[in-house]
GUVEX-5974 format. One line per 2 residues: number of its first residue (from 1); for each residue x, y, z of N, C-alpha, C, CB. Coordinates in nm, 3 decimals. Glycine has a CB too. Layout:
<recs>
NUM> X:Y:Z:X:Y:Z:X:Y:Z:X:Y:Z  ...
</recs>
This chain:
<recs>
1> -0.324:0.820:-2.401:-0.470:0.820:-2.406:-0.518:0.944:-2.316:-0.530:0.676:-2.353  -0.614:1.011:-2.370:-0.676:1.132:-2.295:-0.751:1.069:-2.168:-0.789:1.223:-2.397
3> -0.769:1.162:-2.065:-0.829:1.125:-1.950:-0.978:1.150:-1.980:-0.772:1.201:-1.828  -1.071:1.081:-1.920:-1.210:1.085:-1.905:-1.237:1.218:-1.823:-1.265:0.951:-1.833
5> -1.295:1.333:-1.876:-1.329:1.448:-1.784:-1.434:1.427:-1.687:-1.368:1.563:-1.858  -1.510:1.314:-1.694:-1.611:1.282:-1.589:-1.548:1.174:-1.498:-1.752:1.230:-1.654
7> -1.421:1.140:-1.503:-1.369:1.046:-1.419:-1.230:0.994:-1.468:-1.466:0.937:-1.405  -1.198:0.869:-1.424:-1.063:0.810:-1.464:-1.078:0.749:-1.591:-1.008:0.705:-1.365
9> -0.972:0.731:-1.645:-0.958:0.648:-1.768:-0.946:0.501:-1.744:-0.839:0.690:-1.845  -1.065:0.433:-1.745:-1.078:0.292:-1.685:-0.994:0.199:-1.775:-1.237:0.240:-1.679
11> -0.988:0.219:-1.912:-0.912:0.129:-1.981:-0.757:0.132:-1.933:-0.928:0.159:-2.128  -0.706:0.258:-1.905:-0.569:0.263:-1.851:-0.552:0.197:-1.718:-0.524:0.402:-1.840
13> -0.653:0.196:-1.637:-0.648:0.134:-1.510:-0.655:-0.023:-1.520:-0.761:0.189:-1.427  -0.718:-0.065:-1.627:-0.721:-0.211:-1.660:-0.586:-0.248:-1.696:-0.818:-0.247:-1.775
15> -0.515:-0.164:-1.775:-0.383:-0.208:-1.824:-0.294:-0.203:-1.704:-0.326:-0.118:-1.943  -0.311:-0.118:-1.605:-0.226:-0.123:-1.484:-0.251:-0.245:-1.407:-0.248:-0.004:-1.395
17> -0.373:-0.300:-1.411:-0.392:-0.429:-1.347:-0.319:-0.541:-1.415:-0.535:-0.462:-1.342  -0.321:-0.538:-1.544:-0.266:-0.653:-1.615:-0.113:-0.648:-1.612:-0.318:-0.656:-1.761
19> -0.052:-0.532:-1.599:0.091:-0.504:-1.582:0.121:-0.485:-1.435:0.134:-0.377:-1.664  0.084:-0.556:-1.347:0.088:-0.530:-1.211:0.235:-0.504:-1.153:0.023:-0.645:-1.143
21> 0.248:-0.392:-1.086:0.384:-0.357:-1.032:0.379:-0.337:-0.889:0.440:-0.232:-1.096  0.269:-0.375:-0.824:0.244:-0.356:-0.678:0.149:-0.240:-0.651:0.377:-0.331:-0.604
23> 0.088:-0.250:-0.533:-0.016:-0.159:-0.494:0.018:-0.012:-0.485:-0.065:-0.200:-0.369  0.147:0.001:-0.432:0.190:0.144:-0.427:0.220:0.212:-0.560:0.311:0.155:-0.344
25> 0.264:0.135:-0.650:0.289:0.182:-0.791:0.152:0.212:-0.854:0.370:0.071:-0.879  0.053:0.118:-0.820:-0.083:0.150:-0.883:-0.141:0.271:-0.831:-0.182:0.040:-0.863
27> -0.124:0.298:-0.699:-0.195:0.413:-0.632:-0.119:0.542:-0.681:-0.194:0.400:-0.464  0.006:0.529:-0.709:0.085:0.633:-0.764:0.026:0.688:-0.894:0.223:0.584:-0.786
29> 0.017:0.580:-0.988:-0.052:0.610:-1.115:-0.192:0.670:-1.098:-0.062:0.485:-1.197  -0.260:0.626:-1.005:-0.403:0.672:-0.978:-0.404:0.817:-0.940:-0.472:0.587:-0.862
31> -0.315:0.861:-0.866:-0.307:1.000:-0.821:-0.261:1.088:-0.932:-0.214:1.015:-0.704  -0.174:1.042:-1.018:-0.126:1.118:-1.136:-0.241:1.140:-1.228:-0.011:1.045:-1.209
33> -0.317:1.023:-1.255:-0.430:1.034:-1.339:-0.551:1.114:-1.285:-0.471:0.903:-1.371  -0.559:1.125:-1.157:-0.667:1.203:-1.092:-0.645:1.354:-1.125:-0.668:1.177:-0.932
35> -0.518:1.396:-1.108:-0.494:1.531:-1.132:-0.513:1.573:-1.273:-0.366:1.563:-1.090  -0.484:1.476:-1.364:-0.526:1.513:-1.506:-0.680:1.514:-1.540:-0.460:1.415:-1.602
37> -0.744:1.428:-1.449:-0.887:1.419:-1.487:-0.965:1.531:-1.424:-0.948:1.284:-1.445  -0.918:1.593:-1.325:-1.005:1.696:-1.248:-0.954:1.829:-1.277:-1.005:1.675:-1.089
39> -1.025:1.914:-1.343:-0.985:2.047:-1.385:-0.972:2.127:-1.252:-1.092:2.113:-1.489  -0.857:2.204:-1.244:-0.833:2.279:-1.131:-0.740:2.216:-1.029:-0.955:2.310:-1.072
41> -0.718:2.083:-1.032:-0.647:2.019:-0.934:-0.506:2.021:-0.976:-0.698:1.885:-0.909  -0.415:2.054:-0.881:-0.271:2.082:-0.893:-0.199:1.967:-0.830:-0.231:2.218:-0.824
43> -0.256:1.892:-0.745:-0.190:1.776:-0.678:-0.291:1.681:-0.622:-0.096:1.823:-0.565  -0.247:1.560:-0.592:-0.342:1.454:-0.541:-0.259:1.350:-0.461:-0.422:1.382:-0.663
45> -0.341:1.300:-0.359:-0.267:1.200:-0.281:-0.376:1.098:-0.244:-0.190:1.264:-0.150  -0.342:0.985:-0.191:-0.436:0.888:-0.127:-0.382:0.851:0.008:-0.457:0.759:-0.215
47> -0.483:0.876:0.112:-0.464:0.842:0.247:-0.515:0.712:0.279:-0.523:0.937:0.331  -0.445:0.636:0.353:-0.496:0.500:0.400:-0.439:0.468:0.537:-0.456:0.383:0.297
49> -0.510:0.367:0.603:-0.463:0.312:0.729:-0.361:0.208:0.694:-0.578:0.252:0.814  -0.251:0.206:0.764:-0.148:0.114:0.767:-0.087:0.095:0.891:-0.057:0.145:0.681
51> -0.074:-0.026:0.941:-0.015:-0.050:1.084:-0.074:0.036:1.185:0.135:-0.027:1.090  -0.202:0.071:1.189:-0.272:0.140:1.288:-0.252:0.280:1.282:-0.238:0.094:1.414
53> -0.202:0.343:1.163:-0.184:0.497:1.158:-0.216:0.531:1.018:-0.032:0.551:1.200  -0.247:0.664:0.998:-0.258:0.727:0.865:-0.138:0.740:0.791:-0.313:0.855:0.874
55> -0.135:0.700:0.670:-0.020:0.729:0.586:-0.063:0.769:0.449:0.072:0.612:0.578  0.031:0.843:0.374:0.003:0.874:0.232:0.054:0.750:0.159:0.075:1.012:0.180
57> -0.039:0.669:0.104:0.009:0.553:0.029:0.072:0.599:-0.122:-0.118:0.448:0.013  0.031:0.712:-0.161:0.079:0.763:-0.287:0.062:0.911:-0.300:0.010:0.696:-0.399
59> 0.128:0.985:-0.377:0.107:1.125:-0.403:0.154:1.164:-0.544:0.180:1.208:-0.298  0.088:1.252:-0.608:0.128:1.297:-0.744:0.250:1.363:-0.742:0.031:1.383:-0.806
61> 0.294:1.429:-0.634:0.419:1.501:-0.614:0.444:1.513:-0.457:0.411:1.647:-0.685  0.565:1.573:-0.437:0.603:1.586:-0.307:0.514:1.687:-0.222:0.742:1.626:-0.309
63> 0.464:1.786:-0.289:0.380:1.884:-0.229:0.254:1.819:-0.167:0.342:1.988:-0.333  0.197:1.726:-0.230:0.085:1.655:-0.188:0.114:1.577:-0.058:0.040:1.565:-0.298
65> 0.226:1.507:-0.065:0.267:1.435:0.051:0.288:1.515:0.176:0.384:1.367:0.021  0.353:1.638:0.153:0.388:1.727:0.264:0.262:1.776:0.330:0.473:1.848:0.216
67> 0.164:1.815:0.235:0.029:1.866:0.282:-0.047:1.762:0.358:-0.057:1.911:0.163  -0.035:1.641:0.325:-0.092:1.528:0.398:-0.028:1.519:0.536:-0.073:1.396:0.318
69> 0.108:1.520:0.542:0.182:1.487:0.653:0.148:1.610:0.772:0.344:1.476:0.606  0.117:1.731:0.726:0.080:1.832:0.806:-0.043:1.799:0.889:0.061:1.947:0.726
71> -0.142:1.730:0.806:-0.270:1.685:0.881:-0.247:1.574:0.981:-0.377:1.635:0.780  -0.155:1.477:0.936:-0.128:1.369:1.033:-0.056:1.412:1.155:-0.050:1.262:0.969
73> 0.027:1.505:1.146:0.091:1.576:1.263:-0.005:1.631:1.360:0.177:1.688:1.218  -0.106:1.698:1.301:-0.214:1.766:1.381:-0.333:1.691:1.418:-0.262:1.878:1.311
75> -0.333:1.560:1.354:-0.438:1.477:1.364:-0.566:1.540:1.339:-0.437:1.418:1.483  -0.565:1.621:1.235:-0.689:1.703:1.188:-0.668:1.744:1.051:-0.716:1.833:1.275
77> -0.774:1.755:0.981:-0.768:1.815:0.843:-0.863:1.739:0.745:-0.619:1.812:0.787  -0.876:1.786:0.631:-0.991:1.730:0.540:-0.961:1.579:0.511:-1.001:1.815:0.393
79> -0.849:1.546:0.476:-0.819:1.406:0.441:-0.832:1.311:0.566:-0.673:1.397:0.380  -0.805:1.365:0.688:-0.820:1.279:0.808:-0.966:1.262:0.833:-0.748:1.341:0.935
81> -1.033:1.375:0.830:-1.190:1.363:0.855:-1.256:1.283:0.754:-1.262:1.501:0.856  -1.224:1.300:0.635:-1.288:1.226:0.524:-1.272:1.064:0.533:-1.225:1.278:0.390
83> -1.152:1.034:0.577:-1.126:0.881:0.609:-1.204:0.834:0.726:-0.974:0.852:0.641  -1.195:0.911:0.835:-1.249:0.867:0.955:-1.408:0.878:0.955:-1.186:0.947:1.069
85> -1.454:0.973:0.895:-1.603:0.999:0.892:-1.676:0.937:0.770:-1.628:1.153:0.892  -1.595:0.908:0.669:-1.664:0.862:0.547:-1.738:0.964:0.476:-1.754:0.755:0.578
87> -1.711:1.084:0.482:-1.772:1.197:0.422:-1.681:1.291:0.347:-1.839:1.269:0.522  -1.732:1.346:0.227:-1.642:1.436:0.158:-1.628:1.563:0.247:-1.695:1.470:0.011
89> -1.493:1.608:0.242:-1.460:1.736:0.296:-1.412:1.829:0.200:-1.365:1.725:0.396  -1.470:1.950:0.206:-1.419:2.056:0.094:-1.382:2.189:0.163:-1.540:2.090:-0.024
91> -1.270:2.233:0.141:-1.224:2.363:0.186:-1.220:2.458:0.053:-1.075:2.348:0.261  -1.314:2.553:0.054:-1.329:2.629:-0.067:-1.211:2.737:-0.072:-1.474:2.698:-0.071
93> -1.173:2.792:0.045:-1.063:2.893:0.061:-1.009:2.880:0.184:-1.104:3.032:0.044  -0.871:2.854:0.181:-0.793:2.827:0.313:-0.783:2.965:0.390:-0.635:2.764:0.282
95> -0.809:3.078:0.323:-0.794:3.205:0.393:-0.912:3.236:0.480:-0.774:3.315:0.297  -1.016:3.169:0.459:-1.132:3.178:0.545:-1.180:3.059:0.623:-1.236:3.217:0.469
97> -1.105:2.939:0.594:-1.138:2.822:0.664:-1.104:2.829:0.812:-1.072:2.709:0.603  -1.197:2.798:0.903:-1.189:2.794:1.051:-1.161:2.661:1.114:-1.312:2.842:1.106
99> -1.190:2.554:1.034:-1.181:2.415:1.087:-1.029:2.373:1.096:-1.264:2.312:0.991  -1.005:2.277:1.184:-0.884:2.202:1.185:-0.755:2.301:1.206:-0.875:2.120:1.049
101> -0.755:2.394:1.292:-0.645:2.468:1.313:-0.529:2.375:1.371:-0.682:2.582:1.403  -0.402:2.398:1.340:-0.351:2.513:1.261:-0.327:2.469:1.107:-0.212:2.566:1.328
103> -0.403:2.366:1.071:-0.367:2.314:0.928:-0.391:2.434:0.825:-0.466:2.179:0.884  -0.498:2.501:0.826:-0.524:2.594:0.716:-0.420:2.691:0.700:-0.649:2.664:0.733
105> -0.369:2.759:0.811:-0.253:2.846:0.808:-0.127:2.778:0.751:-0.224:2.897:0.947  -0.100:2.667:0.792:0.008:2.591:0.740:0.006:2.559:0.596:0.015:2.474:0.810
107> -0.110:2.522:0.560:-0.139:2.480:0.399:-0.118:2.613:0.317:-0.312:2.419:0.370  -0.152:2.725:0.375:-0.138:2.849:0.296:0.013:2.882:0.269:-0.207:2.970:0.373
109> 0.092:2.837:0.367:0.228:2.879:0.335:0.291:2.805:0.209:0.316:2.854:0.458  0.220:2.689:0.163:0.246:2.628:0.032:0.174:2.661:-0.074:0.236:2.503:0.035
111> 0.102:2.769:-0.058:0.024:2.834:-0.172:-0.112:2.767:-0.194:0.105:2.826:-0.306  -0.149:2.670:-0.114:-0.274:2.591:-0.140:-0.388:2.678:-0.086:-0.272:2.443:-0.068
113> -0.491:2.690:-0.169:-0.610:2.768:-0.128:-0.734:2.686:-0.123:-0.633:2.883:-0.219  -0.733:2.563:-0.189:-0.855:2.480:-0.177:-0.822:2.332:-0.186:-0.958:2.516:-0.286
115> -0.899:2.263:-0.103:-0.871:2.116:-0.094:-1.008:2.036:-0.087:-0.780:2.085:0.038  -1.011:1.923:-0.166:-1.128:1.850:-0.162:-1.075:1.695:-0.131:-1.214:1.869:-0.305
117> -1.125:1.647:-0.009:-1.099:1.510:0.016:-1.221:1.418:0.007:-1.039:1.499:0.147  -1.223:1.320:-0.075:-1.332:1.223:-0.098:-1.309:1.095:-0.040:-1.357:1.204:-0.238
119> -1.403:1.037:0.037:-1.370:0.898:0.080:-1.372:0.798:-0.022:-1.459:0.854:0.180  -1.297:0.694:-0.008:-1.295:0.585:-0.106:-1.374:0.474:-0.028:-1.138:0.539:-0.153
121> -1.504:0.468:-0.069:-1.599:0.383:0.002:-1.640:0.262:-0.095:-1.729:0.471:0.048  -1.625:0.149:-0.017:-1.675:0.021:-0.077:-1.767:-0.048:0.015:-1.562:-0.073:-0.112
123> -1.890:-0.073:-0.037:-1.989:-0.134:0.053:-2.010:-0.039:0.177:-1.941:-0.280:0.099  -1.996:-0.098:0.292:-2.009:-0.012:0.416:-1.874:0.038:0.474:-2.080:-0.092:0.527
125> -1.767:0.003:0.404:-1.626:0.040:0.453:-1.571:0.153:0.379:-1.529:-0.076:0.440  -1.469:0.225:0.438:-1.390:0.326:0.374:-1.256:0.283:0.368:-1.398:0.454:0.441
127> -1.202:0.273:0.249:-1.069:0.214:0.223:-0.958:0.327:0.241:-1.063:0.149:0.073  -0.997:0.452:0.219:-0.903:0.559:0.220:-0.971:0.689:0.185:-0.790:0.530:0.127
129> -0.892:0.788:0.152:-0.936:0.920:0.107:-0.854:0.958:-0.009:-0.926:1.025:0.217  -0.935:1.011:-0.113:-0.859:1.076:-0.237:-0.863:1.219:-0.204:-0.931:1.047:-0.390
131> -0.727:1.284:-0.205:-0.717:1.424:-0.177:-0.673:1.508:-0.284:-0.636:1.446:-0.072  -0.752:1.612:-0.317:-0.710:1.687:-0.433:-0.683:1.834:-0.382:-0.822:1.681:-0.550
133> -0.565:1.878:-0.421:-0.523:2.016:-0.372:-0.513:2.114:-0.498:-0.376:2.007:-0.292  -0.546:2.246:-0.470:-0.535:2.338:-0.580:-0.484:2.474:-0.517:-0.678:2.355:-0.657
135> -0.416:2.542:-0.600:-0.356:2.663:-0.572:-0.449:2.783:-0.574:-0.251:2.682:-0.662  -0.568:2.756:-0.644:-0.669:2.861:-0.665:-0.779:2.829:-0.562:-0.726:2.865:-0.819
137> -0.842:2.941:-0.509:-0.959:2.925:-0.425:-1.083:2.883:-0.500:-0.986:3.049:-0.355  -1.172:2.805:-0.453:-1.293:2.770:-0.514:-1.258:2.677:-0.643:-1.375:2.904:-0.551
139> -1.154:2.603:-0.640:-1.104:2.533:-0.768:-1.204:2.418:-0.806:-0.950:2.470:-0.746  -1.284:2.370:-0.704:-1.358:2.252:-0.734:-1.499:2.266:-0.737:-1.328:2.154:-0.646
141> -1.544:2.396:-0.745:-1.682:2.432:-0.744:-1.762:2.373:-0.851:-1.696:2.571:-0.751  -1.710:2.385:-0.985:-1.778:2.319:-1.102:-1.748:2.176:-1.131:-1.747:2.390:-1.219
143> -1.658:2.107:-1.039:-1.618:1.967:-1.060:-1.676:1.876:-0.962:-1.473:1.952:-1.058  -1.765:1.921:-0.866:-1.808:1.831:-0.760:-1.863:1.700:-0.803:-1.907:1.895:-0.681
145> -1.950:1.711:-0.912:-2.027:1.581:-0.957:-1.924:1.479:-1.026:-2.154:1.620:-1.069  -1.820:1.538:-1.095:-1.728:1.448:-1.168:-1.628:1.400:-1.064:-1.654:1.520:-1.292
147> -1.596:1.468:-0.954:-1.514:1.423:-0.843:-1.578:1.307:-0.767:-1.487:1.539:-0.748  -1.715:1.321:-0.752:-1.784:1.208:-0.687:-1.778:1.078:-0.773:-1.931:1.246:-0.660
149> -1.791:1.094:-0.902:-1.785:0.983:-0.988:-1.640:0.928:-0.985:-1.830:1.023:-1.129  -1.548:1.012:-0.989:-1.410:0.974:-0.987:-1.372:0.899:-0.862:-1.324:1.094:-1.001
151> -1.427:0.954:-0.746:-1.396:0.879:-0.621:-1.458:0.740:-0.610:-1.442:0.960:-0.503  -1.574:0.723:-0.667:-1.642:0.600:-0.683:-1.570:0.499:-0.763:-1.768:0.624:-0.739
153> -1.511:0.559:-0.878:-1.432:0.466:-0.969:-1.307:0.426:-0.902:-1.397:0.531:-1.108  -1.244:0.524:-0.829:-1.111:0.508:-0.755:-1.139:0.405:-0.648:-1.054:0.649:-0.688
155> -1.245:0.428:-0.575:-1.270:0.317:-0.472:-1.274:0.175:-0.518:-1.398:0.340:-0.406  -1.341:0.158:-0.621:-1.367:0.012:-0.680:-1.216:-0.025:-0.729:-1.492:0.008:-0.820
157> -1.150:0.063:-0.797:-1.008:0.031:-0.845:-0.919:-0.010:-0.734:-0.942:0.154:-0.915  -0.916:0.075:-0.625:-0.836:0.048:-0.513:-0.867:-0.083:-0.439:-0.848:0.159:-0.422
159> -1.003:-0.107:-0.430:-1.041:-0.233:-0.363:-0.985:-0.352:-0.442:-1.198:-0.246:-0.350  -1.000:-0.350:-0.570:-0.947:-0.464:-0.659:-0.792:-0.462:-0.641:-0.990:-0.444:-0.823
161> -0.728:-0.355:-0.642:-0.572:-0.350:-0.627:-0.547:-0.409:-0.494:-0.506:-0.197:-0.638  -0.603:-0.363:-0.382:-0.574:-0.423:-0.255:-0.592:-0.565:-0.251:-0.652:-0.367:-0.155
163> -0.692:-0.622:-0.308:-0.706:-0.774:-0.320:-0.595:-0.839:-0.387:-0.827:-0.812:-0.394  -0.556:-0.783:-0.513:-0.450:-0.837:-0.582:-0.325:-0.843:-0.498:-0.428:-0.763:-0.702
165> -0.289:-0.734:-0.424:-0.189:-0.723:-0.348:-0.185:-0.825:-0.232:-0.187:-0.597:-0.307  -0.306:-0.842:-0.167:-0.325:-0.936:-0.061:-0.297:-1.078:-0.108:-0.464:-0.926:-0.007
167> -0.355:-1.112:-0.232:-0.332:-1.238:-0.284:-0.193:-1.270:-0.314:-0.408:-1.255:-0.395  -0.122:-1.177:-0.374:0.017:-1.192:-0.400:0.101:-1.212:-0.270:0.064:-1.072:-0.475
169> 0.073:-1.142:-0.169:0.148:-1.154:-0.045:0.108:-1.295:0.015:0.113:-1.029:0.058  -0.007:-1.341:0.005:-0.038:-1.478:0.051:0.031:-1.585:-0.026:-0.183:-1.502:0.044
171> 0.050:-1.565:-0.159:0.132:-1.659:-0.251:0.265:-1.661:-0.205:0.133:-1.618:-0.400  0.315:-1.537:-0.182:0.464:-1.526:-0.153:0.491:-1.580:-0.003:0.516:-1.364:-0.169
173> 0.402:-1.561:0.082:0.411:-1.626:0.216:0.395:-1.783:0.215:0.302:-1.565:0.308  0.315:-1.832:0.121:0.309:-1.971:0.098:0.431:-2.026:0.037:0.197:-2.002:0.016
175> 0.485:-1.948:-0.062:0.613:-1.992:-0.130:0.728:-1.995:-0.033:0.650:-1.898:-0.247  0.727:-1.902:0.058:0.838:-1.896:0.154:0.818:-2.017:0.258:0.841:-1.748:0.229
177> 0.705:-2.046:0.291:0.671:-2.156:0.377:0.718:-2.291:0.323:0.523:-2.159:0.397  0.679:-2.304:0.187:0.723:-2.427:0.114:0.866:-2.439:0.103:0.668:-2.433:-0.020
179> 0.938:-2.333:0.081:1.070:-2.326:0.073:1.140:-2.370:0.207:1.104:-2.192:0.033  1.099:-2.304:0.319:1.139:-2.350:0.453:1.118:-2.496:0.473:1.064:-2.276:0.557
181> 0.998:-2.545:0.441:0.972:-2.690:0.444:1.083:-2.776:0.376:0.837:-2.718:0.376  1.106:-2.731:0.245:1.206:-2.800:0.168:1.342:-2.804:0.239:1.220:-2.734:0.032
183> 1.384:-2.698:0.285:1.519:-2.680:0.353:1.522:-2.772:0.473:1.546:-2.528:0.398  1.419:-2.766:0.551:1.408:-2.857:0.674:1.410:-3.001:0.634:1.275:-2.831:0.755
185> 1.339:-3.041:0.523:1.338:-3.174:0.494:1.483:-3.218:0.443:1.226:-3.202:0.392  1.551:-3.131:0.376:1.696:-3.157:0.331:1.786:-3.173:0.462:1.753:-3.028:0.235
187> 1.776:-3.094:0.561:1.848:-3.101:0.681:1.820:-3.227:0.759:1.817:-2.984:0.760  1.685:-3.274:0.758:1.653:-3.395:0.814:1.730:-3.514:0.756:1.514:-3.414:0.801
189> 1.730:-3.492:0.623:1.798:-3.601:0.546:1.943:-3.619:0.572:1.783:-3.578:0.404  2.003:-3.502:0.592:2.152:-3.506:0.618:2.175:-3.553:0.764:2.221:-3.359:0.596
191> 2.097:-3.520:0.855:2.109:-3.575:0.988:2.084:-3.735:1.000:2.009:-3.500:1.076  1.980:-3.782:0.926:1.947:-3.919:0.910:2.073:-3.990:0.854:1.821:-3.937:0.817
193> 2.136:-3.940:0.757:2.249:-4.006:0.690:2.362:-4.005:0.782:2.288:-3.939:0.558  2.393:-3.900:0.848:2.501:-3.882:0.946:2.488:-3.975:1.072:2.504:-3.734:0.990
195> 2.372:-3.977:1.121:2.356:-4.053:1.252:2.291:-4.199:1.232:2.262:-3.968:1.352  2.248:-4.224:1.098:2.188:-4.349:1.068:2.066:-4.371:1.166:2.294:-4.463:1.078
197> 1.982:-4.263:1.168:1.871:-4.261:1.256:1.739:-4.245:1.181:1.888:-4.153:1.355  1.623:-4.268:1.243:1.488:-4.247:1.174:1.454:-4.087:1.167:1.368:-4.330:1.261
199> 1.362:-4.057:1.084:1.327:-3.916:1.060:1.279:-3.846:1.182:1.222:-3.905:0.954  1.203:-3.910:1.265:1.159:-3.822:1.380:1.279:-3.802:1.475:1.034:-3.888:1.460
201> 1.366:-3.887:1.487:1.478:-3.862:1.573:1.563:-3.743:1.514:1.565:-3.994:1.588  1.580:-3.753:1.380:1.655:-3.637:1.312:1.598:-3.503:1.338:1.659:-3.654:1.161
203> 1.470:-3.500:1.319:1.398:-3.375:1.362:1.409:-3.331:1.484:1.272:-3.383:1.347  1.403:-3.419:1.590:1.411:-3.397:1.729:1.557:-3.327:1.760:1.389:-3.539:1.808
205> 1.653:-3.391:1.687:1.789:-3.342:1.715:1.808:-3.202:1.664:1.894:-3.434:1.654  1.749:-3.181:1.546:1.753:-3.045:1.492:1.681:-2.941:1.580:1.692:-3.045:1.354
207> 1.565:-2.976:1.631:1.493:-2.883:1.720:1.578:-2.860:1.847:1.351:-2.940:1.758  1.632:-2.951:1.901:1.717:-2.937:2.026:1.833:-2.839:2.000:1.776:-3.080:2.072
209> 1.895:-2.861:1.882:2.013:-2.767:1.842:1.963:-2.629:1.815:2.089:-2.818:1.711  1.842:-2.622:1.765:1.785:-2.477:1.739:1.767:-2.413:1.873:1.638:-2.476:1.659
211> 1.698:-2.484:1.977:1.677:-2.431:2.100:1.801:-2.391:2.170:1.605:-2.520:2.176  1.903:-2.482:2.163:2.036:-2.468:2.230:2.097:-2.344:2.182:2.131:-2.589:2.204
213> 2.086:-2.317:2.046:2.163:-2.199:1.991:2.074:-2.078:1.979:2.225:-2.232:1.851  1.943:-2.099:2.020:1.856:-1.981:2.018:1.831:-1.925:1.878:1.915:-1.873:2.104
215> 1.827:-2.011:1.767:1.796:-1.954:1.642:1.665:-2.045:1.587:1.934:-1.957:1.540  1.615:-1.984:1.493:1.499:-2.048:1.430:1.539:-2.190:1.357:1.436:-1.943:1.324
217> 1.448:-2.280:1.359:1.473:-2.399:1.298:1.504:-2.389:1.152:1.367:-2.482:1.320  1.441:-2.311:1.091:1.458:-2.297:0.937:1.593:-2.237:0.911:1.343:-2.202:0.870
219> 1.640:-2.151:0.998:1.775:-2.085:0.981:1.891:-2.181:1.011:1.786:-1.961:1.074  1.870:-2.262:1.114:1.954:-2.374:1.145:1.981:-2.472:1.025:1.892:-2.449:1.258
221> 1.858:-2.507:0.978:1.861:-2.608:0.868:1.915:-2.554:0.743:1.727:-2.662:0.841  1.902:-2.415:0.722:1.959:-2.343:0.606:2.108:-2.343:0.618:1.905:-2.197:0.596
223> 2.153:-2.340:0.739:2.295:-2.325:0.774:2.361:-2.459:0.743:2.315:-2.284:0.927  2.284:-2.567:0.788:2.345:-2.707:0.782:2.349:-2.748:0.628:2.252:-2.819:0.873
225> 2.236:-2.720:0.552:2.242:-2.750:0.405:2.357:-2.667:0.336:2.100:-2.716:0.335  2.368:-2.543:0.374:2.484:-2.464:0.316:2.620:-2.522:0.349:2.480:-2.319:0.369
227> 2.636:-2.554:0.473:2.763:-2.615:0.518:2.792:-2.747:0.441:2.759:-2.641:0.673  2.687:-2.825:0.431:2.714:-2.963:0.377:2.722:-2.955:0.224:2.599:-3.067:0.422
229> 2.648:-2.877:0.160:2.659:-2.868:0.015:2.757:-2.775:-0.041:2.537:-2.833:-0.039  2.793:-2.687:0.038:2.903:-2.582:0.003:2.838:-2.456:-0.068:3.019:-2.648:-0.098
231> 2.713:-2.464:-0.084:2.649:-2.351:-0.141:2.507:-2.329:-0.070:2.636:-2.374:-0.296  2.459:-2.201:-0.065:2.321:-2.179:0.001:2.221:-2.267:-0.064:2.271:-2.028:-0.009
233> 2.110:-2.319:0.004:2.016:-2.389:-0.052:1.937:-2.298:-0.159:1.931:-2.445:0.058  1.905:-2.359:-0.274:1.834:-2.285:-0.387:1.684:-2.299:-0.362:1.874:-2.344:-0.533
235> 1.611:-2.180:-0.381:1.475:-2.183:-0.368:1.406:-2.269:-0.484:1.426:-2.041:-0.367  1.488:-2.293:-0.587:1.432:-2.379:-0.696:1.301:-2.332:-0.752:1.414:-2.518:-0.646
237> 1.198:-2.415:-0.768:1.085:-2.383:-0.824:0.990:-2.272:-0.745:1.022:-2.507:-0.843  1.039:-2.252:-0.629:0.959:-2.153:-0.556:1.017:-2.006:-0.562:0.948:-2.198:-0.409
239> 1.111:-1.987:-0.640:1.166:-1.859:-0.663:1.060:-1.768:-0.734:1.295:-1.872:-0.746  1.052:-1.639:-0.700:0.982:-1.553:-0.764:1.026:-1.529:-0.922:0.989:-1.436:-0.684
241> 0.931:-1.533:-1.011:0.966:-1.516:-1.155:0.994:-1.356:-1.176:0.840:-1.573:-1.256  1.097:-1.348:-1.256:1.129:-1.201:-1.288:1.045:-1.154:-1.397:1.279:-1.179:-1.328
</recs>
């Protein structure tokens, strides 16, 4: 399907949501579609905060990722400032750019002449920055309005994608917790049968053994169930569907 020249192909993004392959895969597709949607763009990346630092969550190619990393190393550049300040940053021509040294000089060694970084803003927050790179100077002069619309669309899409990923992680954490609870219950049952003791005494025994061996309770219980049954405990209904 052809890209919308005024922005992203929203129907294609909807398909990406329904065929969810994870946040990073979604962002990768987003950068590739952004390059096709913006005339003059040769590469695209998405900068986000992760674990207290700036990272490239996705890039249309390796060149975009390298150009991002140069900015992270210098802690300066259009994508860094766009994310931190929540404002669009445009380098019309790297040969005359005076901001963010030594980034412009390093970017020129990769043949990059213009960069436009647009913040991905939702409500009062900035989720990241959409970074467009071009080998020609003044590449985005005629596309500023469409890039603004694209950034707005991308921000909404990334917000939805991040929420989907967060909810999926929550479900997986809950599944893991439920599986751990199931294994602990099995181990309690084994100790009750062996010692002919009540449930609370069996749990106390397992906790003491866990402390004595300095391993987590769930790992001790998994080991006990494995040793007793001859096979590792099965996640059963909590296993992720393929």
